[in-house]
C-alpha positions in Angstrom: 0.0 0.0 0.0 1.9 3.0 -1.3 -0.7 5.3 -2.7 -4.3 5.5 -1.4 -7.0 7.4 -3.3 -9.7 8.6 -0.9 -13.1 9.6 -2.3 -15.1 12.1 -0.3 -12.2 13.1 1.8 -13.6 16.5 2.7 -16.7 15.0 4.1 -17.2 13.9 7.7 -15.7 10.4 7.9 -13.3 11.0 5.0 -11.8 14.1 6.7 -11.4 12.3 10.0 -9.7 9.4 8.2 -7.3 11.7 6.5 -6.5 13.8 9.6 -6.1 10.5 11.5 -3.7 8.7 9.1 -1.9 11.2 6.9 0.5 12.3 9.7 0.9 8.8 11.0 1.9 7.3 7.6 4.4 9.6 5.9 5.5 6.9 3.5 2.0 6.5 2.0 0.7 9.1 -0.4 -3.0 10.0 0.1 -5.0 11.5 -2.8 -8.2 13.2 -1.7 -10.8 13.2 -4.4 -13.9 15.3 -3.6 -16.6 17.2 -5.6 -17.0 19.7 -2.7 -20.7 19.6 -2.4 -22.5 21.4 0.4 -21.1 18.8 2.9 -17.6 18.7 1.6 -15.6 21.3 3.5 -11.9 21.8 2.6 -11.4 23.5 5.9 -11.8 20.1 7.5 -8.4 19.0 6.0 -6.7 22.4 5.8 -4.0 21.2 8.2 -2.8 18.6 5.7 -2.3 20.9 2.7 1.4 21.4 3.5 2.2 17.7 3.8 4.1 16.2 0.9 2.2 12.9 1.2 -1.2 14.6 0.7 -2.8 15.8 -2.6 -6.3 17.1 -3.4 -8.3 16.8 -6.6 -11.7 18.4 -7.1 -13.5 15.6 -9.0 -17.1 14.6 -9.4 -17.1 10.7 -9.3 -20.2 10.8 -11.6 -17.9 12.1 -14.4 -16.3 8.9 -15.7 -13.7 10.7 -17.8 -12.5 12.8 -14.9 -12.3 9.6 -12.7 -10.2 7.9 -15.3 -7.9 10.9 -15.7 -7.4 11.1 -12.0 -6.5 7.4 -11.8 -4.0 7.8 -14.7 -2.4 10.8 -13.0 -2.0 9.4 -9.6 -1.8 5.6 -10.2 -3.3 4.5 -6.8 -3.0 0.9 -5.6 -5.7 1.3 -3.0 -9.1 3.0 -3.2 -11.2 3.8 -0.1 -14.6 4.9 -1.2 -16.3 7.3 1.3 -18.0 9.6 -1.2 -21.8 9.4 -0.9 -24.9 11.4 -0.5 -25.8 10.3 3.0 -28.7 12.1 4.6 -31.9 10.2 4.7 -34.2 13.3 4.8 -32.5 14.8 1.8 -32.9 11.5 -0.1 -36.6 11.6 0.5 -36.9 15.1 -0.9 -34.5 14.5 -3.8 -33.6 10.9 -4.5 -32.1 11.3 -8.0 -28.8 12.8 -6.6 -28.4 9.8 -4.3 -28.8 7.3 -7.1 -26.4 9.2 -9.3 -23.6 9.6 -6.7 -24.0 6.4 -4.8 -24.7 4.0 -7.7 -23.3 5.6 -10.8 -20.3 7.2 -9.0 -19.4 3.8 -7.5 -19.7 2.2 -10.9 -17.3 4.7 -12.4 -14.7 4.0 -9.6 -15.1 0.2 -10.0 -14.6 0.4 -13.8 -11.6 2.6 -13.4 -10.0 0.0 -11.1 -11.0 -2.9 -13.4 -9.6 -1.3 -16.6 -6.5 0.6 -15.3 -5.2 -2.0 -12.8 -3.7 -4.4 -15.3 -2.4 -6.5 -12.4 -4.6 -6.9 -9.3 -1.8 -8.1 -7.0 -1.4 -5.7 -4.1 -4.5 -3.8 -5.1 -7.6 -3.2 -3.0 -11.0 -1.4 -3.5 -12.6 -0.7 -0.2 -16.3 0.3 -0.1 -17.6 2.2 3.0 -21.3 1.4 3.5 -24.0 1.6 6.1 -26.1 -0.6 8.4 -29.2 1.0 6.9 -29.1 -1.4 3.9 -30.3 -4.1 6.3 -33.6 -2.3 7.1 -35.1 -2.2 10.5 -34.9 -4.4 13.6 -37.4 -5.0 16.4 -36.3 -5.0 20.0 -34.3 -8.2 19.5 -31.3 -9.3 17.4 -28.5 -7.5 15.6 -27.4 -7.1 12.0 -24.9 -9.8 10.8 -22.9 -9.7 7.6 -25.4 -12.3 6.3 -28.5 -10.4 7.1 -30.7 -10.0 4.0 -30.9 -6.5 2.6 -34.2 -4.6 3.1 -33.6 -0.9 2.6 -36.3 1.6 3.6 -35.3 5.0 2.2 -33.9 6.2 -1.1 -30.6 6.7 0.6 -30.3 3.2 1.9 -31.6 1.7 -1.3 -28.9 3.6 -3.3 -26.2 2.3 -0.8 -27.6 -1.2 -1.1 -27.3 -0.9 -4.9 -23.6 0.2 -4.6 -22.8 -2.7 -2.3 -24.2 -5.1 -4.8 -22.1 -3.6 -7.6 -18.9 -3.9 -5.5 -19.7 -7.6 -4.9 -20.5 -8.2 -8.5 -17.2 -6.7 -9.7 -15.4 -9.0 -7.3 -17.3 -12.1 -8.4 -17.3 -11.3 -12.2 -14.0 -9.5 -12.7 -12.1 -10.8 -9.6 -11.5 -7.2 -8.5 -10.1 -7.4 -5.0 -12.7 -5.7 -2.8 -13.8 -5.4 0.8 -16.9 -3.8 2.2 -17.7 -2.4 5.7 -21.2 -1.6 6.9 -21.1 0.7 9.9 -23.4 2.0 12.5 -24.1 5.7 13.1 -20.9 7.7 13.3 -20.4 10.9 15.4 -17.4 13.1 16.1 -15.6 16.2 14.7 -16.3 17.8 11.3 -19.8 16.4 11.0 -22.0 18.7 8.9 -24.8 20.3 11.0 -27.7 18.6 9.4 -27.1 15.4 11.4 -28.6 14.7 14.8 -25.7 15.3 17.1 -24.3 18.5 15.7 -27.8 20.0 15.3 -28.4 19.4 18.9 -25.1 20.8 20.1 -25.4 24.0 18.1 -29.1 24.5 19.0 -28.4 24.1 22.7 -25.7 26.7 22.5 -28.0 29.1 20.6 -31.0 28.2 22.9 -33.1 27.0 19.9 -35.6 24.1 19.8 -34.1 20.6 19.6 -36.2 18.7 17.0 -36.8 15.0 17.8 -38.7 12.8 15.5 -41.8 11.1 16.8 -41.4 10.1 20.4 -37.7 9.8 20.2 -37.8 6.0 20.7 -36.0 5.0 17.6 -32.7 3.2 18.5 -29.3 3.5 16.9 -25.9 2.0 17.6 -23.3 4.8 17.9 -19.7 4.6 16.8 -17.0 7.3 17.4 -15.6 8.3 14.1 -11.9 7.6 14.7 -12.8 4.1 16.0 -14.5 3.6 12.6 -11.4 4.9 10.8 -9.2 2.5 12.6 -11.6 -0.3 11.7 -11.5 0.6 8.0 -7.7 0.7 7.9 -7.6 -2.7 9.7 -9.9 -4.2 7.0 -8.0 -2.6 4.1 -4.7 -3.9 5.4 -5.8 -7.3 6.8 -9.3 -8.1 5.5 -9.9 -10.9 3.0 -10.8 -10.0 -0.5 -14.5 -10.4 -1.2 -15.5 -10.2 2.5 -17.9 -7.9 4.3 -17.3 -6.7 7.9 -19.9 -5.0 10.1 -18.5 -2.2 12.2 -20.4 -1.1 15.3 -19.8 0.7 18.6 -21.9 -1.5 20.8 -23.6 1.7 22.0 -27.3 1.4 21.5 -29.3 4.4 22.5 -32.8 5.7 21.8 -32.7 9.0 20.1 -34.2 10.8 23.1 -31.5 9.4 25.3 -28.9 10.7 22.9 -30.4 14.2 22.9 -30.7 14.2 26.7 -27.1 13.2 27.1 -26.0 15.9 24.7 -28.1 18.5 26.7 -26.3 17.4 29.9 -22.8 17.4 28.4 -23.1 20.7 26.6 -24.6 22.3 29.7 -21.7 20.9 31.8 -18.9 22.0 29.4 -20.5 25.4 28.5 -21.8 26.3 31.9 -25.5 26.2 31.0 -28.5 25.1 33.0 -29.2 21.4 32.3 -32.9 21.7 33.0 -33.3 24.7 30.6 -31.3 22.8 27.9 -33.7 19.8 28.2 -36.7 22.1 28.0 -35.6 22.9 24.4 -36.5 19.4 23.3 -39.4 19.6 20.7 -41.1 16.6 19.3 -41.8 16.8 15.5 -43.7 14.7 13.1 -41.8 11.5 12.3 -40.2 11.1 8.8 -41.6 8.6 6.3 -40.2 5.1 6.5 -38.3 5.8 9.7 -36.6 2.5 10.7 -37.2 1.6 14.4 -33.8 0.1 15.4 -30.3 -0.6 14.1 -27.8 -2.7 15.9 -24.5 -4.1 14.6 -23.0 -7.4 15.5 -19.2 -6.7 15.1 -18.0 -10.1 16.2 -16.5 -11.0 12.8 -14.1 -8.0 12.6 -13.2 -8.4 16.3 -12.4 -12.1 16.2 -10.9 -12.3 12.7 -9.0 -9.0 12.6 -8.6 -7.9 16.2 -10.4 -4.6 16.0 -12.6 -3.2 18.8 -13.7 0.4 19.6 -11.7 2.5 22.1 -14.4 5.0 23.0 -17.5 4.5 25.0 -20.6 6.6 24.1 -19.9 8.9 27.1 -16.2 9.5 26.3 -16.8 9.9 22.6 -19.6 12.3 23.2 -17.6 14.5 25.5 -14.8 14.7 22.9 -17.4 15.6 20.3 -19.1 18.3 22.3 -15.7 19.8 23.3 -14.6 19.8 19.6 -17.7 21.8 18.6 -17.2 24.2 21.5 -13.6 24.8 20.4 -14.3 25.1 16.7 -17.1 27.7 16.3 -15.3 29.2 13.3 -15.6 25.9 11.5 -19.3 25.8 12.3 -19.9 29.3 11.0 -18.0 28.4 7.9 -20.4 25.6 6.9 -23.6 27.2 7.9 -24.3 28.7 4.5 -27.5 30.2 3.3 -28.3 27.0 1.4 -28.0 25.0 4.6 -30.3 27.4 6.6 -32.9 27.4 3.8 -32.9 23.6 3.8 -33.3 23.4 7.6 -36.2 25.9 7.5 -37.9 23.9 4.7 -37.4 20.5 6.4 -38.4 21.4 10.0 -40.5 24.6 10.0 -43.7 22.8 9.3 -43.2 19.8 11.6 -43.7 21.3 15.0 -46.6 19.7 16.9 
């Protein structure tokens, strides 16, 4: 592994991955390929710009010619594919962009690898996916790598489609691939449309905290650098053609997550906990809202030796502190486009 091409490296997980590994691996060249959509923020990787083992290319992965040209220019031996449209609510309002980026974009990357890697020895295409492809759980059980796919939203359907393409390129063309399906990530650099940053920012600004339905939907939470370590473990040691589920073993109902954020923000920012919790506002549930996700990460733990370092409480404290310390980053991403979308999505949902 000498040159890694990262797609979506200015997004939440990609930026954390690059910030985590570029300084640690000076003998590996990292090429960050990102379209710079609303959620791709170059400020998130600004500290890497002066490093000789880091390069940035503004490329839309839906443009097959640009993808090929980028591969020919940099000659990567490893691809780690983070780039995706990833917000469920946005996929409900505008599904076409999700199919184009998540399915067609993945196809373009796979075909570039297949045609330009004349020898697959030492090569690897790693696809970063989600637990949402499995659908919804009841109160019992967890998702296994063998759980049948049952996506509920346009977002999860598009990710399911991309997963199937990756497996097909492995089986048909023998392209060396691995897939990880992860639970909900949280941590630094997350765009403020997602649950945790929305809540942190709104508490600080004493604005309502929108919670879908009764807040009883359950998610398994994974601190982002734990996820990054898992991905690198799979890329380096995972078996070609295999899928590995990555989870934090931190199941929480959404209302519990919000209450915890209220308490931690209040503690670290010297606010009244009761007043922060009073900001919680229940809004109409979204269509097709899966009840529960939970990951069984036994395979990656037993076969590859990975396990998360952070608990929900330690990871959440780190996350809140990062947002408190990086208000300039928050201001930089809260564009007019973002505010307009928030107003459109939530203004009519108050009960």
